[in-house]
KESELO-345510 format. One record per residue: residue number from 0; residue in one letter; x, y, z of N, C-alpha, C in turn. Coordinates in steps of 0.05 Angstrom, whole numbers, plus 32768, in hexadecimal, padded with zeros to 4 digits. Layout:
// KESELO-345510
> seq,type,n.xx,n.yy,n.zz,ca.xx,ca.yy,ca.zz,c.xx,c.yy,c.zz
> NUM,A,X,Y,Z,X,Y,Z,X,Y,Z
...
END
This chain:
// KESELO-345510
> seq,type,n.xx,n.yy,n.zz,ca.xx,ca.yy,ca.zz,c.xx,c.yy,c.zz
> 0,X,7FE9,816D,8001,8003,816E,8004,800D,8172,7FD9
> 1,X,801F,8181,7FD9,802D,8184,7FB5,803A,8173,7FB0
> 2,X,803C,8157,7F97,8048,814B,7F94,8051,8158,7F75
> 3,X,8069,8155,7F77,8077,8160,7F57,8078,8140,7F48
> 4,X,8059,8145,7F34,8056,812B,7F27,8064,8123,7F10
> 5,X,8078,8137,7F08,8086,8138,7EE8,80A9,811B,7EEC
> 6,X,80A4,8109,7F06,80BC,80F6,7F12,80D9,8108,7F0F
> 7,X,80D7,811E,7F0C,80F3,8130,7F0F,80F8,8138,7F2D
> 8,X,80F2,812B,7F45,80ED,812A,7F60,80FD,811E,7F6C
> 9,X,80FB,811A,7F86,810C,8107,7F90,8124,80F4,7F86
> 10,X,8119,80D8,7F90,8133,80C9,7F78,8133,80C4,7F5A
> 11,X,811A,80C9,7F54,811A,80C4,7F36,812C,80D6,7F22
> 12,X,8138,80E4,7F2B,8155,80F0,7F18,8170,80DF,7F18
> 13,X,8168,80D1,7F2C,8181,80BE,7F34,817B,80A8,7F26
> 14,X,8166,809B,7F17,8161,8086,7F0B,8150,808A,7EF4
> 15,X,8162,8098,7EDB,8158,80A5,7EC6,8146,808F,7EAE
> 16,X,8129,808D,7EB4,8124,8078,7EA2,8108,808D,7E96
> 17,X,8102,8089,7E7B,80E6,8097,7E75,80D0,8092,7E80
> 18,X,80BF,80A9,7E8E,80AA,80AA,7EA1,8096,8089,7E8D
> 19,X,8092,8092,7E7A,8087,8086,7E6E,808B,805D,7E6A
> 20,X,80A0,8060,7E6F,80AE,8040,7E70,809E,802F,7E80
> 21,X,80A1,8011,7E74,8092,8000,7E8D,80A8,7FFA,7EA0
> 22,X,80C1,8007,7E9B,80D2,8003,7EB4,80D0,8016,7EC8
> 23,X,80C6,802F,7EBF,80D1,8041,7ED6,80BF,803D,7EED
> 24,X,80D5,8048,7F00,80BA,8044,7F1E,80AD,8060,7F22
> 25,X,8093,8057,7F2C,8080,8070,7F2B,8088,8071,7F49
> 26,X,8078,8090,7F56,8082,8099,7F70,807B,8087,7F86
> 27,X,8065,8072,7F84,8069,8065,7F9B,807E,804E,7F9F
> 28,X,807E,804B,7F87,809B,8037,7F8B,80B1,8047,7F9A
> 29,X,80B6,8060,7F8C,80CA,8078,7F95,80C6,8073,7FBA
> 30,X,80B0,807B,7FC1,80AA,807E,7FDD,80AF,805F,7FE8
> 31,X,80AB,804F,7FE2,80B2,8032,7FEE,80D0,802B,7FED
> 32,X,80E0,8038,7FD6,80FC,8036,7FDE,8104,804B,7FEE
> 33,X,80FB,8062,7FF8,8102,8071,800A,80F6,8060,8022
> 34,X,80E3,805D,8026,80DD,804F,8043,80F2,803C,804F
> 35,X,80FB,8025,8034,8118,8012,803A,812E,8022,8040
> 36,X,8135,8039,8034,814C,8045,803F,814A,804E,805A
> 37,X,8133,8056,8063,8131,805E,8084,8134,8048,8091
> 38,X,8129,8033,8087,8130,8015,8092,8150,8012,809F
> 39,X,8165,801E,8085,817B,800E,8088,818B,802D,8097
> 40,X,817A,803C,80A1,817E,8055,80AE,817F,8050,80CD
> 41,X,8164,803E,80D0,8158,8036,80E4,816B,8020,80FA
> 42,X,816D,800C,80E9,817D,7FF6,80F0,819C,7FFA,80FB
> 43,X,819E,8014,80F1,81BF,801E,80FF,81C1,8020,811A
> 44,X,819E,8023,811F,819F,802F,8140,8192,8021,814B
> 45,X,81A3,8012,8165,81A2,8005,817A,8187,7FF9,8184
> 46,X,8180,801D,8185,8168,801F,819A,814B,8020,8189
> 47,X,814B,8017,816B,8132,8016,815F,812D,7FF2,8161
> 48,X,8116,7FEC,8164,810A,7FD1,8166,80FD,7FCE,814F
> 49,X,80E7,7FBF,814D,80DD,7FBA,8131,80D8,7FD1,8123
> 50,X,80D0,7FD3,810F,80C6,7FEE,80F7,80A9,7FE8,80EA
> 51,X,809C,7FF5,80EE,8084,7FEF,80E3,8082,8008,80D3
> 52,X,8070,7FFD,80B5,8070,8011,8099,804E,8019,80A0
> 53,X,8049,8032,809D,802F,803F,809E,802E,8051,808C
> 54,X,8015,8052,8085,801A,8066,806B,7FF9,8066,806F
> 55,X,7FE9,807D,805C,7FCF,8086,805D,7FC6,8089,8040
> 56,X,7FBB,8086,8030,7FB1,808C,8014,7FC9,807E,8004
> 57,X,7FD5,8090,7FF2,7FEB,808C,7FE7,8008,8082,7FFB
> 58,X,800C,8088,800D,801F,807A,8014,8019,8064,8026
> 59,X,8002,805B,802C,7FFA,804B,8034,8000,8032,8020
> 60,X,7FF9,802F,7FFB,8002,8028,7FEA,8026,8024,7FED
> 61,X,8036,8035,7FF9,8050,803B,7FF9,8054,8027,800C
> 62,X,8048,8029,8020,8056,801D,803F,804C,7FF9,8032
> 63,X,803D,7FED,8025,802E,7FD0,8021,8046,7FD0,800E
> 64,X,804D,7FE1,7FF1,806C,7FDA,7FE3,8084,7FD1,7FEF
> 65,X,8084,7FE3,8001,809F,7FE1,800F,80A5,7FCF,8022
> 66,X,8091,7FC9,802E,8090,7FB0,803D,8091,7F95,802D
> 67,X,8087,7F91,8012,808C,7F82,8005,80A1,7F7D,7FF7
> 68,X,80A9,7F92,7FF2,80C2,7F8F,7FED,80E2,7F8A,7FFD
> 69,X,80DA,7F90,801E,80ED,7F97,8031,80E5,7F80,8044
> 70,X,80EF,7F6B,8052,80E8,7F5B,806B,80EF,7F60,8080
> 71,X,8101,7F7F,807F,810C,7F87,8095,80EE,7F9B,80A8
> 72,X,80D9,7F9D,8096,80C9,7FAF,80A0,80B1,7F98,80AF
> 73,X,80AF,7FA4,80C4,80A0,7F8D,80D7,808D,7F89,80D8
> 74,X,8077,7F98,80D6,805C,7F9C,80CE,8059,7FB4,80C3
> 75,X,803D,7FB3,80B3,8034,7FC7,80A8,801A,7FCD,80AE
> 76,X,8011,7FF2,80A7,7FF6,7FF3,80B3,7FE9,8007,8092
> 77,X,7FDB,7FFC,807D,7FD5,800C,8073,7FB8,8017,806F
> 78,X,7FBC,8030,8079,7FA0,803C,807A,7F94,804A,805E
> 79,X,7F7B,8044,8058,7F6C,8049,8045,7F79,804D,802A
> 80,X,7F8D,803B,8025,7FA2,8038,800E,7F8E,8033,7FF5
> 81,X,7F79,802B,7FEF,7F69,8021,7FDB,7F6E,801C,7FC6
> 82,X,7F6A,8020,7FA7,7F74,8017,7F92,7F9B,801A,7F91
> 83,X,7FA0,7FFD,7F84,7FC4,7FFB,7F88,7FC9,7FFB,7FA4
> 84,X,7FBD,7FFD,7FB9,7FC8,7FF8,7FD2,7FBB,7FE2,7FDB
> 85,X,7FA9,7FD9,7FEB,7F98,7FBF,7FFD,7F82,7FC0,7FF0
> 86,X,7F7A,7FCB,7FDC,7F58,7FC9,7FD2,7F5D,7FB9,7FBB
> 87,X,7F4F,7F9F,7FB7,7F4C,7F92,7F9C,7F49,7FA5,7F89
> 88,X,7F59,7FA8,7F70,7F4C,7FB1,7F55,7F35,7FA6,7F49
> 89,X,7F37,7F86,7F46,7F24,7F81,7F42,7F04,7F7E,7F4B
> 90,X,7F07,7F8C,7F61,7EE7,7F90,7F70,7ED3,7FA4,7F63
> 91,X,7EE5,7FBA,7F56,7ED7,7FCA,7F41,7EC8,7FDB,7F4C
> 92,X,7EC7,7FDF,7F5D,7EC3,7FF6,7F78,7ED9,800D,7F78
> 93,X,7ECF,8027,7F8C,7EE5,8036,7F88,7EF4,8043,7F76
> 94,X,7F0E,8049,7F72,7F18,8052,7F6C,7F26,8043,7F50
> 95,X,7F1B,8049,7F37,7F2D,8030,7F24,7F3F,8032,7F21
> 96,X,7F51,8023,7F06,7F6D,802B,7F05,7F6E,8043,7EF2
> 97,X,7F59,8045,7EE0,7F57,805E,7ED4,7F56,8076,7EE1
> 98,X,7F44,8077,7EF1,7F42,8090,7F01,7F5E,8098,7F0F
> 99,X,7F6C,8084,7F19,7F87,8084,7F30,7F9E,8088,7F18
> 100,X,7FA9,8083,7F01,7FB4,8083,7EF1,7FAA,80A0,7EDA
> 101,X,7F99,80A2,7EDF,7F92,80C1,7ECA,7F9B,80D5,7EE2
> 102,X,7F8B,80D7,7EFA,7F9A,80EB,7F0D,7FAC,80EB,7F16
> 103,X,7FB9,80D6,7F24,7FD9,80D6,7F2A,7FE5,80BE,7F17
> 104,X,7FEE,80C9,7EFF,8001,80B3,7EF0,801B,80AF,7EF8
> 105,X,8026,80BF,7F0E,8043,80C7,7F13,8045,80AC,7F32
> 106,X,802D,80A9,7F31,802A,808D,7F4A,8032,8072,7F3E
> 107,X,803A,8072,7F1F,8034,8051,7F1F,804C,8055,7F02
> 108,X,805B,803B,7EFC,806B,8030,7EE3,804D,8031,7EC7
> 109,X,8056,803A,7EAC,804C,8032,7E9D,8037,801B,7E90
> 110,X,8040,8008,7EA5,802E,7FEE,7EA6,8016,7FF2,7EAD
> 111,X,800F,8000,7EC0,7FF5,7FFC,7ECD,7FDE,8008,7EC4
> 112,X,7FE3,801C,7EB4,7FCD,802F,7EA4,7FBF,8016,7E91
> 113,X,7FCC,800E,7E8E,7FC7,7FF1,7E74,7FAD,7FE9,7E80
> 114,X,7FAA,7FE6,7E9C,7F98,7FD5,7EA3,7F7D,7FE8,7EA9
> 115,X,7F7F,7FFF,7EA4,7F63,800B,7EA2,7F52,8005,7E99
> 116,X,7F37,8003,7EA1,7F24,7FF4,7E95,7F21,7FD3,7E90
> 117,X,7F39,7FCF,7E96,7F3B,7FB4,7E8F,7F4A,7FA2,7EAF
> 118,X,7F3E,7FAA,7EC2,7F4A,7F9F,7ED6,7F49,7F83,7EDE
> 119,X,7F2F,7F74,7ED0,7F2F,7F59,7ED7,7F42,7F4D,7EBD
> 120,X,7F52,7F56,7EAD,7F66,7F4E,7EA7,7F7F,7F50,7EB1
> 121,X,7F81,7F56,7EC5,7FA0,7F5B,7EDE,7FAB,7F37,7EE3
> 122,X,7FC0,7F36,7EDE,7FC8,7F1D,7EE8,7FCA,7F1C,7F04
> 123,X,7FCD,7F2F,7F17,7FC1,7F29,7F2B,7FBA,7F41,7F42
> 124,X,7FB4,7F3F,7F56,7FA0,7F56,7F65,7FAE,7F54,7F83
> 125,X,7FA6,7F6A,7F8D,7FB1,7F77,7FA6,7FB5,7F6D,7FBC
> 126,X,7FA2,7F50,7FBF,7FAA,7F3F,7FD1,7FC4,7F30,7FD3
> 127,X,7FCF,7F30,7FBC,7FE9,7F25,7FBB,7FFA,7F38,7FC5
> 128,X,8001,7F4D,7FC3,8008,7F5D,7FC5,8010,7F5C,7FEC
> 129,X,7FF5,7F5B,7FF1,7FF2,7F59,800F,7FFC,7F3E,801A
> 130,X,7FFA,7F30,800C,8006,7F10,8017,8023,7F0F,8013
> 131,X,8033,7F23,8009,804F,7F29,800B,8058,7F31,8029
> 132,X,8048,7F3E,8037,8050,7F4C,8045,804C,7F2D,8061
> 133,X,8043,7F1A,8060,8040,7EFC,8069,8057,7EFA,8071
> 134,X,8060,7EED,808F,804C,7EF0,80A4,804C,7F04,80B9
> 135,X,805A,7F1A,80AE,805A,7F34,80C7,803A,7F3A,80C4
> 136,X,8039,7F4D,80DC,8017,7F5A,80DE,8017,7F6C,80CF
> 137,X,7FFB,7F6A,80C3,7FF8,7F7D,80B1,7FD3,7F80,80B8
> 138,X,7FCC,7FA4,80BF,7FBD,7FAD,80C2,7FB4,7FB8,80A1
> 139,X,7FA2,7FB9,8099,7F91,7FCB,808A,7F76,7FD9,8093
> 140,X,7F75,7FF0,8095,7F5C,7FFF,809B,7F50,8016,808B
> 141,X,7F33,8015,808C,7F2C,8029,8077,7F13,8037,808A
> 142,X,7F04,8047,8081,7EF0,8056,8082,7ED1,804F,8076
> 143,X,7EC3,804D,8082,7EAB,8044,8078,7E9F,8056,8062
> 144,X,7EA0,8072,8060,7E95,8083,804C,7EAF,808B,8038
> 145,X,7EC4,8077,803D,7ED9,8082,8021,7EDA,8070,800F
> 146,X,7EC2,8078,7FFF,7EB9,8061,7FE6,7EC9,8064,7FD3
> 147,X,7EE2,8074,7FD2,7EEF,8072,7FBB,7F0B,8068,7FC2
> 148,X,7F09,805F,7FDB,7F23,804E,7FE2,7F1F,8031,7FDE
> 149,X,7F00,802B,7FDC,7EF6,8009,7FDE,7F00,7FFB,7FFC
> 150,X,7EF3,8006,800E,7EF1,7FF1,8022,7EE9,7FD6,8021
> 151,X,7EDD,7FCF,800E,7ED0,7FB0,800F,7EE0,7FA0,7FFC
> 152,X,7EF0,7FB4,7FEC,7F01,7FA6,7FE3,7F22,7FA0,7FE8
> 153,X,7F25,7FB5,7FFC,7F38,7FAF,8019,7F35,7F95,8029
> 154,X,7F1D,7F92,8038,7F0D,7F82,803C,7F18,7F6A,8029
> 155,X,7F13,7F65,8017,7F13,7F50,8009,7F2C,7F43,8003
> 156,X,7F3F,7F54,8000,7F59,7F4A,7FFA,7F66,7F40,800F
> 157,X,7F62,7F4C,802B,7F71,7F46,8043,7F61,7F2A,8048
> 158,X,7F4A,7F1C,803F,7F3D,7F06,8047,7F4E,7EF5,8033
> 159,X,7F50,7F00,801A,7F5B,7EEF,8009,7F78,7EE0,800E
> 160,X,7F8D,7EF9,8019,7FA7,7EF9,8021,7FA9,7EEC,803E
> 161,X,7F90,7EE9,804F,7F91,7EE0,8066,7FA5,7EC2,8069
> 162,X,7F9A,7EAD,8056,7FA7,7E8F,8059,7FC9,7E96,804C
> 163,X,7FD2,7EA5,8043,7FEF,7EA2,8047,7FFA,7EAA,805B
> 164,X,7FEF,7EBE,8069,7FF2,7EC8,8083,7FF2,7EAC,809D
> 165,X,7FDC,7E9A,809B,7FDE,7E81,80A3,7FF7,7E72,80A2
> 166,X,7FF2,7E6F,8082,800D,7E59,807B,8025,7E63,808A
> 167,X,8025,7E78,8084,8048,7E7E,8093,804D,7E85,80A9
> 168,X,8031,7E82,80BC,8036,7E80,80E0,802A,7E9D,80E7
> 169,X,8024,7EB1,80D3,8029,7EC6,80DF,800D,7ED8,80F1
> 170,X,8006,7EEA,80F6,7FEE,7EEE,80FE,7FDA,7EED,80EA
> 171,X,7FC4,7EEE,80F1,7FAC,7EF4,80DC,7FAE,7F10,80D1
> 172,X,7FAD,7F19,80B1,7FAB,7F39,80B2,7F92,7F3F,80C1
> 173,X,7F91,7F5C,80BF,7F7B,7F69,80D3,7F71,7F76,80BF
> 174,X,7F58,7F7F,80B9,7F4A,7F8F,80A9,7F31,7FAB,80BA
> 175,X,7F37,7FB8,80BB,7F26,7FC9,80CD,7F1F,7FE1,80C0
> 176,X,7F00,7FE2,80C3,7EEB,7FFA,80BC,7EE6,8008,80CF
> 177,X,7EE1,8021,80CE,7ED5,802E,80DB,7ECB,804B,80CB
> 178,X,7EB3,8056,80D9,7EA4,806E,80D4,7EBA,8084,80C8
> 179,X,7EAD,8093,80B3,7EBD,80B0,80AA,7EC4,80A9,808C
> 180,X,7ED3,80B9,8087,7EDA,80BF,8067,7EFB,80B9,8066
> 181,X,7F0D,80C4,8055,7F25,80C3,8050,7F35,80D9,8063
> 182,X,7F3D,80C8,8078,7F49,80DF,808C,7F5E,80C5,809A
> 183,X,7F6D,80D9,80AD,7F7A,80C7,80CA,7F6B,80D5,80DF
> 184,X,7F61,80C4,80F0,7F53,80C8,810F,7F63,80B2,8123
> 185,X,7F5A,80CC,8138,7F6E,80BE,814F,7F61,80A7,8158
> 186,X,7F47,809B,814A,7F43,807C,8154,7F4B,8068,813F
> 187,X,7F5F,8077,8127,7F6C,8063,8119,7F87,8056,8121
> 188,X,7F8D,8072,8139,7FAE,8064,814A,7FA4,8056,815A
> 189,X,7F8B,8053,8165,7F88,804D,817B,7F82,802C,8170
> 190,X,7F75,8028,8158,7F73,800C,8154,7F93,7FFC,8146
> 191,X,7FA0,800B,813A,7FC0,8004,8138,7FC8,7FFD,8151
> 192,X,7FC5,8009,8163,7FD4,800C,8179,7FCA,7FEF,8189
> 193,X,7FB0,7FEA,8189,7F9D,7FD4,819A,7FAC,7FBB,8181
> 194,X,7FA8,7FBC,8167,7FB0,7FAD,815A,7FD3,7F9D,815B
> 195,X,7FE9,7FA9,8161,8001,7FA5,8167,7FFF,7F9B,8180
> 196,X,7FF8,7FA4,8193,7FF2,7F9B,81AF,7FE5,7F8C,81B0
> 197,X,7FD3,7F7A,81A6,7FCD,7F5C,81B0,7FDA,7F49,81BC
END
């Protein structure tokens, strides 16, 4: 899919800040904001019950961020969300901060690139983002051959976030690994439906 990485699309022109500013919001934050606006619309419809945020890859990052910022999102499924999603940056596997901020600089604000090759200096890591979803249901899923998304780092983040879900009385977060690469398959939907209907 073609994405305008100039920050001249979507909501960015309505909130003018220099793109390299530490306070400029990246595209992941803009998409997350958009998810919250969708929840606004859904709340106005009495036939809508619970709302789940779902996303694959970069949209998995957005789903996690939206849920962390908006408690009206009842559940989250982050599928192969990788670096700056569910995977720990400090795991030093998969896509690095340098790689993601070089290839996709528009996804983040001006602060994140400062931790390229300095992941161990991060003041926090992605398990804390997952913990912000608690006590709501959370599914993190990965593909075994999707090295770039760092499945092991995502599993570790889920395990580190689990005590917060337990403390707040929510269901334990679920991490699921299937064979295959970076894509969405029918079996992923089967796992998600099974997870939500337990």
